[in-house]
Biopython code that builds the backbone (N, CA, C, O; Angstrom):
import numpy as np
from Bio.PDB.StructureBuilder import StructureBuilder

atoms = [
    (1, "MET", "N", (55.340, -30.633, 9.163)),
    (1, "MET", "CA", (56.316, -31.418, 9.886)),
    (1, "MET", "C", (55.635, -32.461, 10.764)),
    (1, "MET", "O", (56.140, -33.571, 10.934)),
    (2, "LEU", "N", (54.492, -32.093, 11.316)),
    (2, "LEU", "CA", (53.788, -33.051, 12.162)),
    (2, "LEU", "C", (53.327, -34.269, 11.360)),
    (2, "LEU", "O", (53.198, -35.361, 11.914)),
    (3, "ALA", "N", (53.080, -34.091, 10.072)),
    (3, "ALA", "CA", (52.670, -35.214, 9.238)),
    (3, "ALA", "C", (53.802, -36.236, 9.078)),
    (3, "ALA", "O", (53.548, -37.413, 8.825)),
    (4, "PHE", "N", (55.037, -35.785, 9.225)),
    (4, "PHE", "CA", (56.203, -36.651, 9.059)),
    (4, "PHE", "C", (56.837, -37.032, 10.398)),
    (4, "PHE", "O", (58.010, -37.401, 10.449)),
    (5, "LYS", "N", (56.068, -36.943, 11.469)),
    (5, "LYS", "CA", (56.623, -37.186, 12.799)),
    (5, "LYS", "C", (57.226, -38.585, 12.931)),
    (5, "LYS", "O", (58.320, -38.737, 13.476)),
    (6, "ARG", "N", (56.536, -39.583, 12.447)),
    (6, "ARG", "CA", (57.033, -40.962, 12.574)),
    (6, "ARG", "C", (58.326, -41.165, 11.782)),
    (6, "ARG", "O", (59.249, -41.826, 12.258)),
    (7, "GLN", "N", (58.392, -40.601, 10.584)),
    (7, "GLN", "CA", (59.595, -40.741, 9.769)),
    (7, "GLN", "C", (60.773, -40.014, 10.407)),
    (7, "GLN", "O", (61.902, -40.502, 10.377)),
    (8, "ILE", "N", (60.505, -38.856, 10.980)),
    (8, "ILE", "CA", (61.576, -38.092, 11.628)),
    (8, "ILE", "C", (62.071, -38.824, 12.876)),
    (8, "ILE", "O", (63.271, -38.854, 13.147)),
    (9, "MET", "N", (61.143, -39.411, 13.631)),
    (9, "MET", "CA", (61.548, -40.186, 14.806)),
    (9, "MET", "C", (62.381, -41.400, 14.389)),
    (9, "MET", "O", (63.345, -41.757, 15.065)),
    (10, "ALA", "N", (62.009, -42.029, 13.277)),
    (10, "ALA", "CA", (62.790, -43.165, 12.776)),
    (10, "ALA", "C", (64.170, -42.699, 12.333)),
    (10, "ALA", "O", (65.155, -43.415, 12.511)),
    (11, "LEU", "N", (64.244, -41.512, 11.761)),
    (11, "LEU", "CA", (65.525, -40.971, 11.306)),
    (11, "LEU", "C", (66.449, -40.648, 12.471)),
    (11, "LEU", "O", (67.670, -40.701, 12.327)),
    (12, "GLN", "N", (65.878, -40.314, 13.623)),
    (12, "GLN", "CA", (66.688, -40.049, 14.805)),
    (12, "GLN", "C", (67.389, -41.301, 15.305)),
    (12, "GLN", "O", (68.404, -41.208, 15.996)),
    (13, "ALA", "N", (66.865, -42.458, 14.969)),
    (13, "ALA", "CA", (67.498, -43.714, 15.367)),
    (13, "ALA", "C", (68.687, -44.062, 14.484)),
    (13, "ALA", "O", (69.453, -44.973, 14.797)),
    (14, "GLY", "N", (68.840, -43.341, 13.385)),
    (14, "GLY", "CA", (69.951, -43.588, 12.481)),
    (14, "GLY", "C", (69.451, -43.837, 11.067)),
    (14, "GLY", "O", (68.307, -44.242, 10.858)),
    (15, "ASP", "N", (70.320, -43.591, 10.108)),
    (15, "ASP", "CA", (69.938, -43.740, 8.708)),
    (15, "ASP", "C", (69.577, -45.175, 8.364)),
    (15, "ASP", "O", (68.586, -45.418, 7.676)),
    (16, "GLU", "N", (70.365, -46.119, 8.832)),
    (16, "GLU", "CA", (70.103, -47.522, 8.506)),
    (16, "GLU", "C", (68.804, -48.003, 9.120)),
    (16, "GLU", "O", (68.044, -48.731, 8.482)),
    (17, "SER", "N", (68.544, -47.602, 10.352)),
    (17, "SER", "CA", (67.299, -48.003, 11.007)),
    (17, "SER", "C", (66.094, -47.408, 10.288)),
    (17, "SER", "O", (65.084, -48.082, 10.087)),
    (18, "ALA", "N", (66.211, -46.142, 9.903)),
    (18, "ALA", "CA", (65.107, -45.495, 9.189)),
    (18, "ALA", "C", (64.876, -46.152, 7.837)),
    (18, "ALA", "O", (63.732, -46.363, 7.434)),
    (19, "HIS", "N", (65.944, -46.471, 7.145)),
    (19, "HIS", "CA", (65.823, -47.138, 5.842)),
    (19, "HIS", "C", (65.180, -48.514, 6.007)),
    (19, "HIS", "O", (64.354, -48.919, 5.189)),
    (20, "THR", "N", (65.558, -49.226, 7.056)),
    (20, "THR", "CA", (64.970, -50.533, 7.335)),
    (20, "THR", "C", (63.474, -50.421, 7.612)),
    (20, "THR", "O", (62.710, -51.330, 7.286)),
    (21, "LEU", "N", (63.057, -49.312, 8.211)),
    (21, "LEU", "CA", (61.639, -49.096, 8.509)),
    (21, "LEU", "C", (60.857, -48.562, 7.315)),
    (21, "LEU", "O", (59.658, -48.303, 7.420)),
    (22, "GLY", "N", (61.538, -48.396, 6.174)),
    (22, "GLY", "CA", (60.850, -47.974, 4.958)),
    (22, "GLY", "C", (60.853, -46.488, 4.694)),
    (22, "GLY", "O", (60.065, -46.010, 3.879)),
    (23, "VAL", "N", (61.714, -45.746, 5.357)),
    (23, "VAL", "CA", (61.788, -44.301, 5.163)),
    (23, "VAL", "C", (62.804, -44.003, 4.066)),
    (23, "VAL", "O", (63.927, -44.506, 4.094)),
    (24, "ASN", "N", (62.400, -43.181, 3.103)),
    (24, "ASN", "CA", (63.329, -42.713, 2.083)),
    (24, "ASN", "C", (64.140, -41.574, 2.713)),
    (24, "ASN", "O", (63.699, -40.425, 2.741)),
    (25, "VAL", "N", (65.318, -41.909, 3.211)),
    (25, "VAL", "CA", (66.113, -40.995, 4.032)),
    (25, "VAL", "C", (66.501, -39.746, 3.254)),
    (25, "VAL", "O", (66.340, -38.635, 3.758)),
    (26, "ALA", "N", (67.005, -39.905, 2.042)),
    (26, "ALA", "CA", (67.458, -38.751, 1.259)),
    (26, "ALA", "C", (66.300, -37.806, 0.958)),
    (26, "ALA", "O", (66.439, -36.589, 1.085)),
    (27, "LYS", "N", (65.163, -38.361, 0.561)),
    (27, "LYS", "CA", (64.000, -37.536, 0.238)),
    (27, "LYS", "C", (63.470, -36.821, 1.480)),
    (27, "LYS", "O", (63.098, -35.650, 1.415)),
    (28, "LEU", "N", (63.437, -37.531, 2.615)),
    (28, "LEU", "CA", (62.954, -36.921, 3.857)),
    (28, "LEU", "C", (63.867, -35.787, 4.306)),
    (28, "LEU", "O", (63.392, -34.720, 4.694)),
    (29, "ARG", "N", (65.172, -36.017, 4.256)),
    (29, "ARG", "CA", (66.116, -34.960, 4.653)),
    (29, "ARG", "C", (65.974, -33.727, 3.772)),
    (29, "ARG", "O", (65.947, -32.604, 4.275)),
    (30, "LEU", "N", (65.883, -33.928, 2.471)),
    (30, "LEU", "CA", (65.760, -32.800, 1.548)),
    (30, "LEU", "C", (64.449, -32.059, 1.762)),
    (30, "LEU", "O", (64.425, -30.828, 1.776)),
    (31, "SER", "N", (63.364, -32.796, 1.927)),
    (31, "SER", "CA", (62.072, -32.127, 2.120)),
    (31, "SER", "C", (62.028, -31.369, 3.450)),
    (31, "SER", "O", (61.481, -30.268, 3.507)),
    (32, "MET", "N", (62.589, -31.934, 4.511)),
    (32, "MET", "CA", (62.606, -31.235, 5.799)),
    (32, "MET", "C", (63.534, -30.016, 5.748)),
    (32, "MET", "O", (63.236, -28.985, 6.351)),
    (33, "LEU", "N", (64.645, -30.132, 5.038)),
    (33, "LEU", "CA", (65.544, -28.992, 4.880)),
    (33, "LEU", "C", (64.851, -27.863, 4.134)),
    (33, "LEU", "O", (64.945, -26.702, 4.532)),
    (34, "LEU", "N", (64.160, -28.199, 3.059)),
    (34, "LEU", "CA", (63.436, -27.174, 2.303)),
    (34, "LEU", "C", (62.312, -26.563, 3.126)),
    (34, "LEU", "O", (62.104, -25.350, 3.092)),
    (35, "LEU", "N", (61.588, -27.393, 3.862)),
    (35, "LEU", "CA", (60.499, -26.890, 4.689)),
    (35, "LEU", "C", (61.025, -25.975, 5.798)),
    (35, "LEU", "O", (60.463, -24.908, 6.045)),
    (36, "CYS", "N", (62.089, -26.391, 6.455)),
    (36, "CYS", "CA", (62.682, -25.560, 7.517)),
    (36, "CYS", "C", (63.240, -24.259, 6.955)),
    (36, "CYS", "O", (63.128, -23.208, 7.585)),
    (37, "SER", "N", (63.835, -24.328, 5.783)),
    (37, "SER", "CA", (64.364, -23.116, 5.152)),
    (37, "SER", "C", (63.238, -22.151, 4.804)),
    (37, "SER", "O", (63.366, -20.943, 5.003)),
    (38, "LEU", "N", (62.155, -22.676, 4.293)),
    (38, "LEU", "CA", (61.009, -21.839, 3.951)),
    (38, "LEU", "C", (60.406, -21.202, 5.199)),
    (38, "LEU", "O", (60.095, -20.011, 5.198)),
    (39, "ILE", "N", (60.240, -21.977, 6.251)),
    (39, "ILE", "CA", (59.689, -21.445, 7.506)),
    (39, "ILE", "C", (60.621, -20.386, 8.083)),
    (39, "ILE", "O", (60.166, -19.342, 8.551)),
    (40, "THR", "N", (61.921, -20.652, 8.051)),
    (40, "THR", "CA", (62.890, -19.687, 8.568)),
    (40, "THR", "C", (62.873, -18.404, 7.756)),
    (40, "THR", "O", (62.927, -17.310, 8.318)),
    (41, "ALA", "N", (62.800, -18.530, 6.448)),
    (41, "ALA", "CA", (62.762, -17.340, 5.590)),
    (41, "ALA", "C", (61.526, -16.503, 5.869)),
    (41, "ALA", "O", (61.608, -15.276, 5.934)),
    (42, "MET", "N", (60.386, -17.150, 6.034)),
    (42, "MET", "CA", (59.164, -16.413, 6.339)),
    (42, "MET", "C", (59.241, -15.763, 7.719)),
    (42, "MET", "O", (58.776, -14.639, 7.906)),
    (43, "LEU", "N", (59.821, -16.463, 8.674)),
    (43, "LEU", "CA", (59.957, -15.935, 10.026)),
    (43, "LEU", "C", (60.854, -14.707, 10.053)),
    (43, "LEU", "O", (60.503, -13.691, 10.654)),
    (44, "VAL", "N", (62.007, -14.796, 9.407)),
    (44, "VAL", "CA", (62.940, -13.672, 9.400)),
    (44, "VAL", "C", (62.378, -12.516, 8.593)),
    (44, "VAL", "O", (62.591, -11.357, 8.948)),
    (45, "ALA", "N", (61.660, -12.809, 7.511)),
    (45, "ALA", "CA", (61.064, -11.742, 6.706)),
    (45, "ALA", "C", (59.985, -10.987, 7.473)),
    (45, "ALA", "O", (59.847, -9.774, 7.315)),
    (46, "SER", "N", (59.220, -11.694, 8.300)),
    (46, "SER", "CA", (58.145, -11.020, 9.019)),
    (46, "SER", "C", (58.584, -10.439, 10.359)),
    (46, "SER", "O", (58.082, -9.391, 10.764)),
    (47, "CYS", "N", (59.508, -11.096, 11.052)),
    (47, "CYS", "CA", (59.893, -10.652, 12.395)),
    (47, "CYS", "C", (61.252, -9.968, 12.437)),
    (47, "CYS", "O", (61.555, -9.267, 13.403)),
    (48, "GLY", "N", (62.051, -10.152, 11.442)),
    (48, "GLY", "CA", (63.405, -9.611, 11.476)),
    (48, "GLY", "C", (64.335, -10.591, 12.169)),
    (48, "GLY", "O", (64.026, -11.774, 12.310)),
    (49, "GLY", "N", (65.465, -10.083, 12.593)),
    (49, "GLY", "CA", (66.483, -10.928, 13.202)),
    (49, "GLY", "C", (66.117, -11.495, 14.549)),
    (49, "GLY", "O", (66.793, -12.399, 15.039)),
    (50, "ILE", "N", (65.061, -10.989, 15.164)),
    (50, "ILE", "CA", (64.657, -11.509, 16.465)),
    (50, "ILE", "C", (64.224, -12.964, 16.341)),
    (50, "ILE", "O", (64.276, -13.713, 17.316)),
    (51, "GLY", "N", (63.805, -13.359, 15.167)),
    (51, "GLY", "CA", (63.405, -14.742, 14.936)),
    (51, "GLY", "C", (64.520, -15.738, 15.164)),
    (51, "GLY", "O", (64.263, -16.919, 15.400)),
    (52, "PHE", "N", (65.772, -15.269, 15.096)),
    (52, "PHE", "CA", (66.894, -16.162, 15.354)),
    (52, "PHE", "C", (66.838, -16.716, 16.777)),
    (52, "PHE", "O", (67.344, -17.807, 17.039)),
    (53, "VAL", "N", (66.237, -15.981, 17.679)),
    (53, "VAL", "CA", (66.133, -16.446, 19.065)),
    (53, "VAL", "C", (65.327, -17.730, 19.115)),
    (53, "VAL", "O", (65.672, -18.657, 19.847)),
    (54, "GLY", "N", (64.251, -17.787, 18.337)),
    (54, "GLY", "CA", (63.430, -18.987, 18.290)),
    (54, "GLY", "C", (64.138, -20.170, 17.666)),
    (54, "GLY", "O", (63.698, -21.310, 17.814)),
    (55, "LEU", "N", (65.220, -19.911, 16.977)),
    (55, "LEU", "CA", (66.002, -20.984, 16.383)),
    (55, "LEU", "C", (67.211, -21.348, 17.232)),
    (55, "LEU", "O", (67.622, -22.508, 17.260)),
    (56, "MET", "N", (67.780, -20.376, 17.920)),
    (56, "MET", "CA", (68.983, -20.612, 18.721)),
    (56, "MET", "C", (68.685, -21.272, 20.056)),
    (56, "MET", "O", (69.341, -22.247, 20.425)),
    (57, "ILE", "N", (67.718, -20.761, 20.775)),
    (57, "ILE", "CA", (67.476, -21.183, 22.143)),
    (57, "ILE", "C", (67.105, -22.666, 22.247)),
    (57, "ILE", "O", (67.634, -23.340, 23.131)),
    (58, "PRO", "N", (66.226, -23.216, 21.394)),
    (58, "PRO", "CA", (65.952, -24.652, 21.515)),
    (58, "PRO", "C", (67.194, -25.526, 21.313)),
    (58, "PRO", "O", (67.358, -26.537, 21.997)),
    (59, "HIS", "N", (68.069, -25.140, 20.377)),
    (59, "HIS", "CA", (69.315, -25.891, 20.191)),
    (59, "HIS", "C", (70.186, -25.801, 21.436)),
    (59, "HIS", "O", (70.774, -26.795, 21.862)),
    (60, "THR", "N", (70.268, -24.624, 22.011)),
    (60, "THR", "CA", (71.080, -24.434, 23.204)),
    (60, "THR", "C", (70.532, -25.244, 24.376)),
    (60, "THR", "O", (71.293, -25.864, 25.118)),
    (61, "VAL", "N", (69.217, -25.237, 24.539)),
    (61, "VAL", "CA", (68.597, -26.012, 25.621)),
    (61, "VAL", "C", (68.873, -27.500, 25.423)),
    (61, "VAL", "O", (69.194, -28.207, 26.379)),
    (62, "ARG", "N", (68.750, -27.972, 24.191)),
    (62, "ARG", "CA", (68.998, -29.394, 23.934)),
    (62, "ARG", "C", (70.445, -29.765, 24.189)),
    (62, "ARG", "O", (70.720, -30.864, 24.670)),
    (63, "LEU", "N", (71.382, -28.871, 23.879)),
    (63, "LEU", "CA", (72.798, -29.151, 24.110)),
    (63, "LEU", "C", (73.166, -29.090, 25.588)),
    (63, "LEU", "O", (73.948, -29.912, 26.068)),
    (64, "LEU", "N", (72.610, -28.125, 26.308)),
    (64, "LEU", "CA", (72.994, -27.928, 27.703)),
    (64, "LEU", "C", (72.183, -28.760, 28.691)),
    (64, "LEU", "O", (72.729, -29.249, 29.680)),
    (65, "PHE", "N", (70.892, -28.923, 28.434)),
    (65, "PHE", "CA", (70.006, -29.569, 29.405)),
    (65, "PHE", "C", (69.250, -30.728, 28.770)),
    (65, "PHE", "O", (68.019, -30.734, 28.784)),
    (66, "SER", "N", (69.938, -31.686, 28.226)),
    (66, "SER", "CA", (69.256, -32.801, 27.574)),
    (66, "SER", "C", (68.512, -33.646, 28.610)),
    (66, "SER", "O", (69.023, -33.910, 29.698)),
    (67, "GLY", "N", (67.292, -34.063, 28.250)),
    (67, "GLY", "CA", (66.526, -34.931, 29.120)),
    (67, "GLY", "C", (65.630, -34.222, 30.118)),
    (67, "GLY", "O", (64.863, -34.881, 30.819)),
    (68, "ARG", "N", (65.701, -32.910, 30.204)),
    (68, "ARG", "CA", (64.848, -32.175, 31.147)),
    (68, "ARG", "C", (63.648, -31.614, 30.413)),
    (68, "ARG", "O", (63.403, -31.975, 29.262)),
    (69, "GLN", "N", (62.898, -30.739, 31.056)),
    (69, "GLN", "CA", (61.695, -30.151, 30.467)),
    (69, "GLN", "C", (62.083, -29.151, 29.372)),
    (69, "GLN", "O", (62.348, -27.990, 29.683)),
    (70, "PRO", "N", (62.125, -29.564, 28.107)),
    (70, "PRO", "CA", (62.644, -28.672, 27.072)),
    (70, "PRO", "C", (61.752, -27.469, 26.790)),
    (70, "PRO", "O", (62.271, -26.389, 26.506)),
    (71, "MET", "N", (60.449, -27.612, 26.856)),
    (71, "MET", "CA", (59.567, -26.486, 26.522)),
    (71, "MET", "C", (59.664, -25.392, 27.574)),
    (71, "MET", "O", (59.748, -24.210, 27.238)),
    (72, "ILE", "N", (59.652, -25.776, 28.838)),
    (72, "ILE", "CA", (59.721, -24.783, 29.912)),
    (72, "ILE", "C", (61.075, -24.093, 29.903)),
    (72, "ILE", "O", (61.150, -22.868, 30.005)),
    (73, "LEU", "N", (62.139, -24.866, 29.782)),
    (73, "LEU", "CA", (63.477, -24.277, 29.763)),
    (73, "LEU", "C", (63.674, -23.384, 28.545)),
    (73, "LEU", "O", (64.323, -22.342, 28.641)),
    (74, "THR", "N", (63.124, -23.779, 27.406)),
    (74, "THR", "CA", (63.239, -22.956, 26.204)),
    (74, "THR", "C", (62.531, -21.624, 26.404)),
    (74, "THR", "O", (63.064, -20.580, 26.029)),
    (75, "ALA", "N", (61.355, -21.644, 26.982)),
    (75, "ALA", "CA", (60.620, -20.400, 27.220)),
    (75, "ALA", "C", (61.360, -19.493, 28.202)),
    (75, "ALA", "O", (61.476, -18.289, 27.974)),
    (76, "VAL", "N", (61.857, -20.071, 29.286)),
    (76, "VAL", "CA", (62.561, -19.275, 30.296)),
    (76, "VAL", "C", (63.870, -18.713, 29.738)),
    (76, "VAL", "O", (64.155, -17.526, 29.889)),
    (77, "LEU", "N", (64.664, -19.572, 29.092)),
    (77, "LEU", "CA", (65.934, -19.095, 28.540)),
    (77, "LEU", "C", (65.733, -18.112, 27.390)),
    (77, "LEU", "O", (66.518, -17.176, 27.237)),
    (78, "GLY", "N", (64.703, -18.309, 26.587)),
    (78, "GLY", "CA", (64.409, -17.361, 25.510)),
    (78, "GLY", "C", (64.060, -15.987, 26.057)),
    (78, "GLY", "O", (64.523, -14.968, 25.545)),
    (79, "GLY", "N", (63.241, -15.968, 27.099)),
    (79, "GLY", "CA", (62.891, -14.692, 27.729)),
    (79, "GLY", "C", (64.085, -14.012, 28.369)),
    (79, "GLY", "O", (64.277, -12.806, 28.213)),
    (80, "LEU", "N", (64.892, -14.785, 29.092)),
    (80, "LEU", "CA", (66.099, -14.220, 29.713)),
    (80, "LEU", "C", (67.085, -13.708, 28.660)),
    (80, "LEU", "O", (67.698, -12.654, 28.827)),
    (81, "PHE", "N", (67.223, -14.462, 27.589)),
    (81, "PHE", "CA", (68.124, -14.046, 26.511)),
    (81, "PHE", "C", (67.681, -12.699, 25.935)),
    (81, "PHE", "O", (68.503, -11.806, 25.732)),
    (82, "MET", "N", (66.383, -12.559, 25.675)),
    (82, "MET", "CA", (65.902, -11.305, 25.087)),
    (82, "MET", "C", (66.023, -10.136, 26.057)),
    (82, "MET", "O", (66.281, -9.009, 25.635)),
    (83, "VAL", "N", (65.841, -10.386, 27.346)),
    (83, "VAL", "CA", (66.019, -9.315, 28.330)),
    (83, "VAL", "C", (67.469, -8.826, 28.310)),
    (83, "VAL", "O", (67.721, -7.622, 28.302)),
    (84, "TRP", "N", (68.419, -9.765, 28.300)),
    (84, "TRP", "CA", (69.825, -9.372, 28.301)),
    (84, "TRP", "C", (70.260, -8.748, 26.984)),
    (84, "TRP", "O", (71.109, -7.857, 26.973)),
    (85, "ILE", "N", (69.694, -9.200, 25.885)),
    (85, "ILE", "CA", (69.992, -8.568, 24.599)),
    (85, "ILE", "C", (69.469, -7.138, 24.594)),
    (85, "ILE", "O", (70.122, -6.245, 24.055)),
    (86, "ASP", "N", (68.304, -6.911, 25.183)),
    (86, "ASP", "CA", (67.765, -5.550, 25.273)),
    (86, "ASP", "C", (68.651, -4.671, 26.142)),
    (86, "ASP", "O", (68.879, -3.506, 25.818)),
    (87, "VAL", "N", (69.154, -5.222, 27.245)),
    (87, "VAL", "CA", (70.066, -4.462, 28.109)),
    (87, "VAL", "C", (71.337, -4.107, 27.342)),
    (87, "VAL", "O", (71.801, -2.969, 27.409)),
    (88, "VAL", "N", (71.894, -5.053, 26.625)),
    (88, "VAL", "CA", (73.101, -4.791, 25.824)),
    (88, "VAL", "C", (72.813, -3.742, 24.760)),
    (88, "VAL", "O", (73.629, -2.849, 24.535)),
    (89, "ALA", "N", (71.651, -3.839, 24.097)),
    (89, "ALA", "CA", (71.296, -2.885, 23.041)),
    (89, "ALA", "C", (71.173, -1.467, 23.590)),
    (89, "ALA", "O", (71.522, -0.504, 22.906)),
    (90, "ARG", "N", (70.686, -1.334, 24.806)),
    (90, "ARG", "CA", (70.532, 0.005, 25.394)),
    (90, "ARG", "C", (71.846, 0.566, 25.939)),
    (90, "ARG", "O", (72.022, 1.783, 26.000)),
    (91, "CYS", "N", (72.764, -0.311, 26.335)),
    (91, "CYS", "CA", (74.002, 0.156, 26.964)),
    (91, "CYS", "C", (75.199, 0.182, 26.018)),
    (91, "CYS", "O", (76.251, 0.699, 26.393)),
    (92, "LEU", "N", (75.078, -0.347, 24.830)),
    (92, "LEU", "CA", (76.209, -0.472, 23.924)),
    (92, "LEU", "C", (76.745, 0.887, 23.483)),
    (92, "LEU", "O", (77.956, 1.107, 23.507)),
    (93, "LEU", "N", (75.882, 1.783, 23.090)),
    (93, "LEU", "CA", (76.271, 3.121, 22.665)),
    (93, "LEU", "C", (75.636, 4.151, 23.590)),
    (93, "LEU", "O", (74.500, 3.985, 24.034)),
    (94, "THR", "N", (76.378, 5.215, 23.876)),
    (94, "THR", "CA", (75.822, 6.253, 24.740)),
    (94, "THR", "C", (74.839, 7.111, 23.950)),
    (94, "THR", "O", (75.095, 7.478, 22.804)),
    (95, "ASN", "N", (73.720, 7.420, 24.578)),
    (95, "ASN", "CA", (72.658, 8.258, 24.016)),
    (95, "ASN", "C", (72.037, 7.685, 22.743)),
    (95, "ASN", "O", (71.383, 8.413, 21.997)),
    (96, "GLN", "N", (72.231, 6.411, 22.491)),
    (96, "GLN", "CA", (71.614, 5.747, 21.341)),
    (96, "GLN", "C", (71.213, 4.339, 21.742)),
    (96, "GLN", "O", (71.747, 3.764, 22.690)),
    (97, "GLU", "N", (70.271, 3.808, 21.007)),
    (97, "GLU", "CA", (69.857, 2.425, 21.249)),
    (97, "GLU", "C", (70.030, 1.638, 19.960)),
    (97, "GLU", "O", (69.467, 1.986, 18.922)),
    (98, "VAL", "N", (70.804, 0.591, 20.039)),
    (98, "VAL", "CA", (71.025, -0.278, 18.886)),
    (98, "VAL", "C", (69.783, -1.160, 18.725)),
    (98, "VAL", "O", (69.277, -1.679, 19.719)),
    (99, "PRO", "N", (69.283, -1.343, 17.506)),
    (99, "PRO", "CA", (68.131, -2.239, 17.328)),
    (99, "PRO", "C", (68.453, -3.666, 17.788)),
    (99, "PRO", "O", (69.521, -4.205, 17.500)),
    (100, "VAL", "N", (67.513, -4.247, 18.497)),
    (100, "VAL", "CA", (67.704, -5.582, 19.053)),
    (100, "VAL", "C", (67.921, -6.608, 17.937)),
    (100, "VAL", "O", (68.680, -7.562, 18.110)),
    (101, "GLY", "N", (67.264, -6.414, 16.807)),
    (101, "GLY", "CA", (67.382, -7.340, 15.692)),
    (101, "GLY", "C", (68.796, -7.454, 15.146)),
    (101, "GLY", "O", (69.190, -8.516, 14.663)),
    (102, "ILE", "N", (69.558, -6.379, 15.215)),
    (102, "ILE", "CA", (70.942, -6.405, 14.727)),
    (102, "ILE", "C", (71.781, -7.320, 15.616)),
    (102, "ILE", "O", (72.567, -8.128, 15.121)),
    (103, "ILE", "N", (71.610, -7.189, 16.917)),
    (103, "ILE", "CA", (72.403, -8.006, 17.843)),
    (103, "ILE", "C", (71.999, -9.475, 17.746)),
    (103, "ILE", "O", (72.863, -10.351, 17.711)),
    (104, "THR", "N", (70.693, -9.754, 17.702)),
    (104, "THR", "CA", (70.263, -11.153, 17.619)),
    (104, "THR", "C", (70.661, -11.782, 16.284)),
    (104, "THR", "O", (71.002, -12.964, 16.237)),
    (105, "ALA", "N", (70.620, -11.008, 15.199)),
    (105, "ALA", "CA", (71.035, -11.545, 13.899)),
    (105, "ALA", "C", (72.525, -11.855, 13.896)),
    (105, "ALA", "O", (72.950, -12.875, 13.354)),
    (106, "ALA", "N", (73.318, -10.977, 14.501)),
    (106, "ALA", "CA", (74.764, -11.221, 14.565)),
    (106, "ALA", "C", (75.069, -12.461, 15.403)),
    (106, "ALA", "O", (75.861, -13.310, 14.994)),
    (107, "LEU", "N", (74.449, -12.563, 16.560)),
    (107, "LEU", "CA", (74.664, -13.738, 17.408)),
    (107, "LEU", "C", (74.112, -15.008, 16.764)),
    (107, "LEU", "O", (74.723, -16.072, 16.861)),
    (108, "GLY", "N", (72.964, -14.894, 16.112)),
    (108, "GLY", "CA", (72.355, -16.053, 15.468)),
    (108, "GLY", "C", (73.183, -16.588, 14.321)),
    (108, "GLY", "O", (73.311, -17.802, 14.163)),
    (109, "SER", "N", (73.748, -15.698, 13.517)),
    (109, "SER", "CA", (74.563, -16.175, 12.398)),
    (109, "SER", "C", (75.841, -16.843, 12.897)),
    (109, "SER", "O", (76.258, -17.864, 12.350)),
    (110, "VAL", "N", (76.463, -16.281, 13.924)),
    (110, "VAL", "CA", (77.663, -16.909, 14.497)),
    (110, "VAL", "C", (77.296, -18.258, 15.116)),
    (110, "VAL", "O", (78.043, -19.228, 14.985)),
    (111, "PHE", "N", (76.152, -18.320, 15.786)),
    (111, "PHE", "CA", (75.711, -19.562, 16.414)),
    (111, "PHE", "C", (75.496, -20.659, 15.370)),
    (111, "PHE", "O", (75.938, -21.793, 15.560)),
    (112, "PHE", "N", (74.819, -20.325, 14.269)),
    (112, "PHE", "CA", (74.554, -21.346, 13.265)),
    (112, "PHE", "C", (75.810, -21.754, 12.517)),
    (112, "PHE", "O", (75.928, -22.908, 12.107)),
    (113, "LEU", "N", (76.735, -20.854, 12.332)),
    (113, "LEU", "CA", (78.017, -21.248, 11.752)),
    (113, "LEU", "C", (78.747, -22.214, 12.690)),
    (113, "LEU", "O", (79.373, -23.171, 12.233)),
    (114, "PHE", "N", (78.668, -21.965, 13.985)),
    (114, "PHE", "CA", (79.270, -22.863, 14.979)),
    (114, "PHE", "C", (78.606, -24.234, 14.927)),
    (114, "PHE", "O", (79.292, -25.256, 14.943)),
    (115, "ILE", "N", (77.275, -24.262, 14.865)),
    (115, "ILE", "CA", (76.554, -25.535, 14.801)),
    (115, "ILE", "C", (76.907, -26.291, 13.523)),
    (115, "ILE", "O", (77.150, -27.497, 13.563)),
    (116, "LEU", "N", (76.935, -25.596, 12.398)),
    (116, "LEU", "CA", (77.275, -26.255, 11.135)),
    (116, "LEU", "C", (78.674, -26.817, 11.143)),
    (116, "LEU", "O", (78.915, -27.900, 10.610)),
    (117, "ARG", "N", (79.595, -26.096, 11.739)),
    (117, "ARG", "CA", (80.969, -26.571, 11.775)),
    (117, "ARG", "C", (81.115, -27.835, 12.630)),
    (117, "ARG", "O", (81.864, -28.744, 12.272)),
    (118, "HIS", "N", (80.412, -27.889, 13.739)),
    (118, "HIS", "CA", (80.510, -29.041, 14.625)),
    (118, "HIS", "C", (79.672, -30.229, 14.172)),
    (118, "HIS", "O", (79.877, -31.338, 14.665)),
    (119, "ARG", "N", (78.744, -30.035, 13.258)),
    (119, "ARG", "CA", (77.919, -31.125, 12.751)),
    (119, "ARG", "C", (78.625, -31.916, 11.640)),
    (119, "ARG", "O", (78.181, -33.012, 11.297)),
    (120, "ARG", "N", (79.702, -31.388, 11.081)),
    (120, "ARG", "CA", (80.379, -32.059, 9.975)),
    (120, "ARG", "C", (81.015, -33.315, 10.412)),
    (120, "ARG", "O", (81.631, -34.009, 9.603)),
]
sb = StructureBuilder()
sb.init_structure("model")
sb.init_model(0)
sb.init_chain("A")
sb.init_seg("    ")
for serial, (resi, resn, name, xyz) in enumerate(atoms, 1):
    if name == "N":
        sb.init_residue(resn, " ", resi, " ")
    sb.init_atom(name, np.array(xyz, "f"), 0.0, 1.0, " ", f" {name:<3s}", serial, name[0])
structure = sb.get_structure()
């Protein structure tokens, strides 16, 4: 992805601007989608549903706190989110602990469905 940083930055300015700058918009979108899908699949396969946190929190930070320190806020909110998910996992059922990955996967899938619906 870092190799395509300039093309991605041009794409953020809009499709027409990126095309004017010589970026093949359709090819770039497809390749980035495939690359992100592959990275996500590997992440979820190795870490389980907890990996959804690494995908949800940056989007949430960008939506709620645009223009501020995104890396610091992402780290702080990601940590707070996992602490509260752990508390929920321990308190949800009496004398049992629900795996954290189940809760994060459920929240992550609902979150991405929400994002997809609003991006249309």
